[in-house]
C-alpha atoms as an extended CHARMM CRD file, in Angstrom:
* protein
*
       148  EXT
         1         1  MET       CA             -3.5690000000        6.2570000000      -11.9630000000  PROA      1               0.0000000000
         2         2  THR       CA             -3.3760000000        9.9910000000      -11.2970000000  PROA      2               0.0000000000
         3         3  ARG       CA             -0.4500000000       12.2030000000      -12.2050000000  PROA      3               0.0000000000
         4         4  LEU       CA              0.6460000000       12.1610000000       -8.5730000000  PROA      4               0.0000000000
         5         5  THR       CA              1.5330000000        8.4840000000       -8.7150000000  PROA      5               0.0000000000
         6         6  THR       CA              4.8850000000        6.8620000000       -9.3000000000  PROA      6               0.0000000000
         7         7  GLU       CA              4.9560000000        3.4420000000      -10.9020000000  PROA      7               0.0000000000
         8         8  ILE       CA              7.6000000000        0.7680000000      -11.2300000000  PROA      8               0.0000000000
         9         9  ARG       CA              6.5220000000       -1.9170000000      -13.6590000000  PROA      9               0.0000000000
        10        10  ASN       CA              8.1680000000       -5.2710000000      -14.2340000000  PROA      10              0.0000000000
        11        11  PRO       CA             11.6530000000       -4.5340000000      -12.9010000000  PROA      11              0.0000000000
        12        12  SER       CA             14.4330000000       -5.9730000000      -15.0530000000  PROA      12              0.0000000000
        13        13  LYS       CA             16.6600000000       -8.7940000000      -13.8230000000  PROA      13              0.0000000000
        14        14  HSD       CA             19.4920000000       -6.2640000000      -13.4980000000  PROA      14              0.0000000000
        15        15  ASP       CA             17.3390000000       -3.9110000000      -11.3980000000  PROA      15              0.0000000000
        16        16  ARG       CA             16.1310000000       -6.8170000000       -9.2360000000  PROA      16              0.0000000000
        17        17  GLY       CA             19.7390000000       -7.7840000000       -8.4980000000  PROA      17              0.0000000000
        18        18  ILE       CA             20.7430000000       -4.2540000000       -7.5520000000  PROA      18              0.0000000000
        19        19  ALA       CA             17.6030000000       -3.8640000000       -5.4350000000  PROA      19              0.0000000000
        20        20  LYS       CA             18.3430000000       -7.1160000000       -3.6020000000  PROA      20              0.0000000000
        21        21  GLN       CA             21.8780000000       -5.9960000000       -2.7300000000  PROA      21              0.0000000000
        22        22  SER       CA             20.6860000000       -2.5280000000       -1.7290000000  PROA      22              0.0000000000
        23        23  PHE       CA             17.8430000000       -3.9790000000        0.3370000000  PROA      23              0.0000000000
        24        24  GLN       CA             20.2610000000       -6.1590000000        2.2890000000  PROA      24              0.0000000000
        25        25  GLN       CA             22.5330000000       -3.1840000000        2.9660000000  PROA      25              0.0000000000
        26        26  ILE       CA             19.9480000000       -0.5330000000        3.7700000000  PROA      26              0.0000000000
        27        27  ARG       CA             17.3870000000       -2.5310000000        5.7760000000  PROA      27              0.0000000000
        28        28  GLN       CA             19.6040000000       -2.1880000000        8.8470000000  PROA      28              0.0000000000
        29        29  LEU       CA             18.9950000000        1.5620000000        8.7080000000  PROA      29              0.0000000000
        30        30  ALA       CA             15.2520000000        1.0450000000        9.0900000000  PROA      30              0.0000000000
        31        31  LEU       CA             15.4900000000       -0.0230000000       12.7120000000  PROA      31              0.0000000000
        32        32  PRO       CA             12.9830000000        1.8950000000       14.8750000000  PROA      32              0.0000000000
        33        33  ALA       CA             15.7220000000        3.0800000000       17.2320000000  PROA      33              0.0000000000
        34        34  LYS       CA             17.2170000000        5.2630000000       14.5040000000  PROA      34              0.0000000000
        35        35  LYS       CA             15.5890000000        8.6320000000       14.0950000000  PROA      35              0.0000000000
        36        36  THR       CA             17.3550000000        9.5080000000       10.8460000000  PROA      36              0.0000000000
        37        37  ALA       CA             19.7040000000        7.9050000000        8.3590000000  PROA      37              0.0000000000
        38        38  PHE       CA             22.5350000000        9.5680000000        6.5080000000  PROA      38              0.0000000000
        39        39  LEU       CA             23.1270000000        8.4400000000        2.9490000000  PROA      39              0.0000000000
        40        40  ASP       CA             25.7090000000        9.4570000000        0.3970000000  PROA      40              0.0000000000
        41        41  PHE       CA             24.5730000000        9.7340000000       -3.2230000000  PROA      41              0.0000000000
        42        42  GLU       CA             27.6520000000       10.3220000000       -5.3750000000  PROA      42              0.0000000000
        43        43  GLY       CA             29.1100000000       12.8560000000       -2.9650000000  PROA      43              0.0000000000
        44        44  VAL       CA             25.8050000000       14.4260000000       -1.9740000000  PROA      44              0.0000000000
        45        45  HSD       CA             25.0260000000       13.7810000000        1.6820000000  PROA      45              0.0000000000
        46        46  VAL       CA             21.3470000000       13.2530000000        2.4300000000  PROA      46              0.0000000000
        47        47  GLU       CA             19.5880000000       12.9050000000        5.7670000000  PROA      47              0.0000000000
        48        48  LEU       CA             16.4120000000       10.8090000000        5.6460000000  PROA      48              0.0000000000
        49        49  PRO       CA             13.8050000000       10.4420000000        8.3900000000  PROA      49              0.0000000000
        50        50  SER       CA             13.2000000000        6.8790000000        9.5510000000  PROA      50              0.0000000000
        51        51  SER       CA              9.7860000000        6.8330000000        7.8420000000  PROA      51              0.0000000000
        52        52  ALA       CA             11.4370000000        7.5070000000        4.4700000000  PROA      52              0.0000000000
        53        53  VAL       CA             14.0500000000        4.8180000000        5.1070000000  PROA      53              0.0000000000
        54        54  LYS       CA             11.3030000000        2.2940000000        5.8820000000  PROA      54              0.0000000000
        55        55  LEU       CA              9.5750000000        3.2130000000        2.6230000000  PROA      55              0.0000000000
        56        56  VAL       CA             12.8150000000        2.8520000000        0.6390000000  PROA      56              0.0000000000
        57        57  VAL       CA             13.4230000000       -0.5530000000        2.2410000000  PROA      57              0.0000000000
        58        58  THR       CA              9.9140000000       -1.6770000000        1.2790000000  PROA      58              0.0000000000
        59        59  ILE       CA             10.3610000000       -0.4410000000       -2.2950000000  PROA      59              0.0000000000
        60        60  LEU       CA             13.7310000000       -2.1690000000       -2.6600000000  PROA      60              0.0000000000
        61        61  ASN       CA             12.3000000000       -5.4210000000       -1.3190000000  PROA      61              0.0000000000
        62        62  GLU       CA              9.3960000000       -5.3110000000       -3.7930000000  PROA      62              0.0000000000
        63        63  ILE       CA             11.7300000000       -4.6120000000       -6.7230000000  PROA      63              0.0000000000
        64        64  ALA       CA             14.0770000000       -7.3970000000       -5.5800000000  PROA      64              0.0000000000
        65        65  GLU       CA             11.0940000000       -9.7680000000       -5.6230000000  PROA      65              0.0000000000
        66        66  GLY       CA             10.2760000000       -8.6530000000       -9.1780000000  PROA      66              0.0000000000
        67        67  ASN       CA              7.0100000000       -7.0030000000       -8.1920000000  PROA      67              0.0000000000
        68        68  SER       CA              5.5090000000       -3.9600000000       -9.8550000000  PROA      68              0.0000000000
        69        69  LEU       CA              4.3650000000       -1.2480000000       -7.4840000000  PROA      69              0.0000000000
        70        70  THR       CA              2.6500000000        2.1090000000       -7.4470000000  PROA      70              0.0000000000
        71        71  LEU       CA              3.0650000000        4.8690000000       -4.8780000000  PROA      71              0.0000000000
        72        72  ILE       CA             -0.0550000000        6.9740000000       -4.4260000000  PROA      72              0.0000000000
        73        73  PRO       CA             -0.1950000000        9.9790000000       -2.0960000000  PROA      73              0.0000000000
        74        74  GLN       CA             -3.0940000000        9.8420000000        0.3450000000  PROA      74              0.0000000000
        75        75  HSD       CA             -4.4520000000       13.1470000000       -0.9600000000  PROA      75              0.0000000000
        76        76  ALA       CA             -4.6370000000       11.9370000000       -4.5810000000  PROA      76              0.0000000000
        77        77  HSD       CA             -8.0790000000       12.0360000000       -6.1930000000  PROA      77              0.0000000000
        78        78  LEU       CA             -8.8670000000        8.7550000000       -7.9200000000  PROA      78              0.0000000000
        79        79  THR       CA            -11.4040000000        7.8200000000      -10.5540000000  PROA      79              0.0000000000
        80        80  THR       CA            -13.8690000000        5.0990000000       -9.6880000000  PROA      80              0.0000000000
        81        81  GLN       CA            -11.9370000000        2.6890000000      -11.9270000000  PROA      81              0.0000000000
        82        82  GLU       CA             -8.6090000000        3.4730000000      -10.2290000000  PROA      82              0.0000000000
        83        83  ALA       CA            -10.1820000000        3.0280000000       -6.7970000000  PROA      83              0.0000000000
        84        84  ALA       CA            -11.9020000000       -0.2060000000       -7.8400000000  PROA      84              0.0000000000
        85        85  ASP       CA             -8.5470000000       -1.5000000000       -9.0770000000  PROA      85              0.0000000000
        86        86  MET       CA             -6.9760000000       -0.6900000000       -5.6830000000  PROA      86              0.0000000000
        87        87  LEU       CA             -9.6440000000       -2.7790000000       -3.9680000000  PROA      87              0.0000000000
        88        88  ASN       CA             -9.5510000000       -5.4880000000       -6.6210000000  PROA      88              0.0000000000
        89        89  VAL       CA            -13.2820000000       -5.1650000000       -7.2610000000  PROA      89              0.0000000000
        90        90  SER       CA            -15.3430000000       -4.2590000000      -10.3170000000  PROA      90              0.0000000000
        91        91  ARG       CA            -16.1320000000       -0.6170000000      -11.0170000000  PROA      91              0.0000000000
        92        92  PRO       CA            -19.9200000000       -1.1950000000      -10.7560000000  PROA      92              0.0000000000
        93        93  TYR       CA            -19.4550000000       -2.8020000000       -7.3260000000  PROA      93              0.0000000000
        94        94  PHE       CA            -17.2490000000        0.1140000000       -6.2460000000  PROA      94              0.0000000000
        95        95  VAL       CA            -19.8840000000        2.6220000000       -7.4060000000  PROA      95              0.0000000000
        96        96  LYS       CA            -22.4260000000        0.6750000000       -5.3350000000  PROA      96              0.0000000000
        97        97  LEU       CA            -20.1840000000        1.1170000000       -2.2730000000  PROA      97              0.0000000000
        98        98  LEU       CA            -20.1050000000        4.8540000000       -2.9600000000  PROA      98              0.0000000000
        99        99  GLU       CA            -23.8790000000        5.0620000000       -3.3570000000  PROA      99              0.0000000000
       100       100  GLU       CA            -24.3480000000        3.1480000000       -0.0850000000  PROA      100             0.0000000000
       101       101  GLY       CA            -22.2030000000        5.7790000000        1.6590000000  PROA      101             0.0000000000
       102       102  LYS       CA            -19.4680000000        3.3340000000        2.6200000000  PROA      102             0.0000000000
       103       103  ILE       CA            -16.7540000000        5.4770000000        1.0200000000  PROA      103             0.0000000000
       104       104  PRO       CA            -16.9510000000        9.2780000000        0.7730000000  PROA      104             0.0000000000
       105       105  PHE       CA            -16.6930000000       10.8610000000       -2.6660000000  PROA      105             0.0000000000
       106       106  GLU       CA            -17.1930000000       14.1180000000       -4.4570000000  PROA      106             0.0000000000
       107       107  LYS       CA            -18.6540000000       14.7840000000       -7.8520000000  PROA      107             0.0000000000
       108       108  ILE       CA            -16.7340000000       16.8640000000      -10.3310000000  PROA      108             0.0000000000
       109       109  GLY       CA            -19.1440000000       17.5110000000      -13.1500000000  PROA      109             0.0000000000
       110       110  ASN       CA            -20.7770000000       14.1450000000      -13.6680000000  PROA      110             0.0000000000
       111       111  ARG       CA            -17.7150000000       12.1920000000      -12.5120000000  PROA      111             0.0000000000
       112       112  ARG       CA            -17.1330000000       10.7700000000       -9.0550000000  PROA      112             0.0000000000
       113       113  ARG       CA            -13.7330000000       11.2100000000       -7.4290000000  PROA      113             0.0000000000
       114       114  VAL       CA            -12.4840000000        9.5990000000       -4.2220000000  PROA      114             0.0000000000
       115       115  LEU       CA             -9.4560000000       10.2610000000       -2.0810000000  PROA      115             0.0000000000
       116       116  ALA       CA             -6.8610000000        7.5130000000       -1.9880000000  PROA      116             0.0000000000
       117       117  ARG       CA             -6.8440000000        7.8910000000        1.8140000000  PROA      117             0.0000000000
       118       118  ASP       CA            -10.5700000000        7.0480000000        1.9830000000  PROA      118             0.0000000000
       119       119  VAL       CA            -10.1420000000        3.9920000000       -0.2320000000  PROA      119             0.0000000000
       120       120  MET       CA             -7.2730000000        2.7120000000        1.9300000000  PROA      120             0.0000000000
       121       121  GLU       CA             -9.2520000000        3.3450000000        5.1370000000  PROA      121             0.0000000000
       122       122  PHE       CA            -12.1440000000        1.3250000000        3.7150000000  PROA      122             0.0000000000
       123       123  LYS       CA             -9.7390000000       -1.4520000000        2.7290000000  PROA      123             0.0000000000
       124       124  ASP       CA             -8.2590000000       -1.5030000000        6.2480000000  PROA      124             0.0000000000
       125       125  GLN       CA            -11.7320000000       -1.5950000000        7.8370000000  PROA      125             0.0000000000
       126       126  GLU       CA            -12.7690000000       -4.5050000000        5.6230000000  PROA      126             0.0000000000
       127       127  ARG       CA             -9.5620000000       -6.3750000000        6.4680000000  PROA      127             0.0000000000
       128       128  MET       CA            -10.1930000000       -5.8570000000       10.1950000000  PROA      128             0.0000000000
       129       129  LYS       CA            -13.7780000000       -7.1330000000        9.8100000000  PROA      129             0.0000000000
       130       130  SER       CA            -12.4850000000      -10.2320000000        8.0320000000  PROA      130             0.0000000000
       131       131  GLU       CA             -9.8640000000      -10.8650000000       10.7030000000  PROA      131             0.0000000000
       132       132  LYS       CA            -12.4720000000      -10.4590000000       13.4470000000  PROA      132             0.0000000000
       133       133  ALA       CA            -14.8490000000      -12.8900000000       11.7060000000  PROA      133             0.0000000000
       134       134  LEU       CA            -12.0400000000      -15.4010000000       11.2520000000  PROA      134             0.0000000000
       135       135  GLN       CA            -11.0810000000      -15.1170000000       14.9200000000  PROA      135             0.0000000000
       136       136  GLU       CA            -14.7110000000      -15.6980000000       15.9080000000  PROA      136             0.0000000000
       137       137  LEU       CA            -14.7420000000      -18.8690000000       13.7880000000  PROA      137             0.0000000000
       138       138  VAL       CA            -11.5080000000      -20.0500000000       15.4050000000  PROA      138             0.0000000000
       139       139  ASP       CA            -12.9020000000      -19.3350000000       18.8790000000  PROA      139             0.0000000000
       140       140  LEU       CA            -16.1050000000      -21.2210000000       18.0580000000  PROA      140             0.0000000000
       141       141  ALA       CA            -14.1550000000      -24.1770000000       16.6580000000  PROA      141             0.0000000000
       142       142  GLN       CA            -12.0690000000      -24.3250000000       19.8410000000  PROA      142             0.0000000000
       143       143  LYS       CA            -15.1660000000      -24.0570000000       22.0120000000  PROA      143             0.0000000000
       144       144  LEU       CA            -16.7240000000      -26.9700000000       20.1100000000  PROA      144             0.0000000000
       145       145  ASP       CA            -13.4450000000      -28.9020000000       20.4460000000  PROA      145             0.0000000000
       146       146  MET       CA            -13.0280000000      -29.3030000000       16.6960000000  PROA      146             0.0000000000
       147       147  GLY       CA             -9.2760000000      -29.7550000000       16.9880000000  PROA      147             0.0000000000
       148       148  TYR       CA             -8.2150000000      -26.2230000000       16.0740000000  PROA      148             0.0000000000
């Protein structure tokens, strides 16, 4: 991905164990009622906003599960291949989405670049469309008394 990303690949068994313990201890700090959390890192006291604590909890949980993950800032410019990978589609299909105007992009030289934020917004919109279509099918099945 871009230089702005941070990746954790294939966490070791040791790291998974530490992450699991840390996750169990720190997840209590991620309660919405707390505005900030105070942590102590080897004598250095750190205050974290609740949004950062929630992110740390999510990261620890993913590592504990043995999952690889990548953090990408919303303002990061992605190549078409990186963006296609985020959507789990082929690069030619992603380029087609760009050409249809479904995702904004800019051209730098002869290369297309997209903002990570725009890719994630598209992904969210597609997920909402799928959920709506599924709900319509459920409603129709109930209306037709199909046992759902």
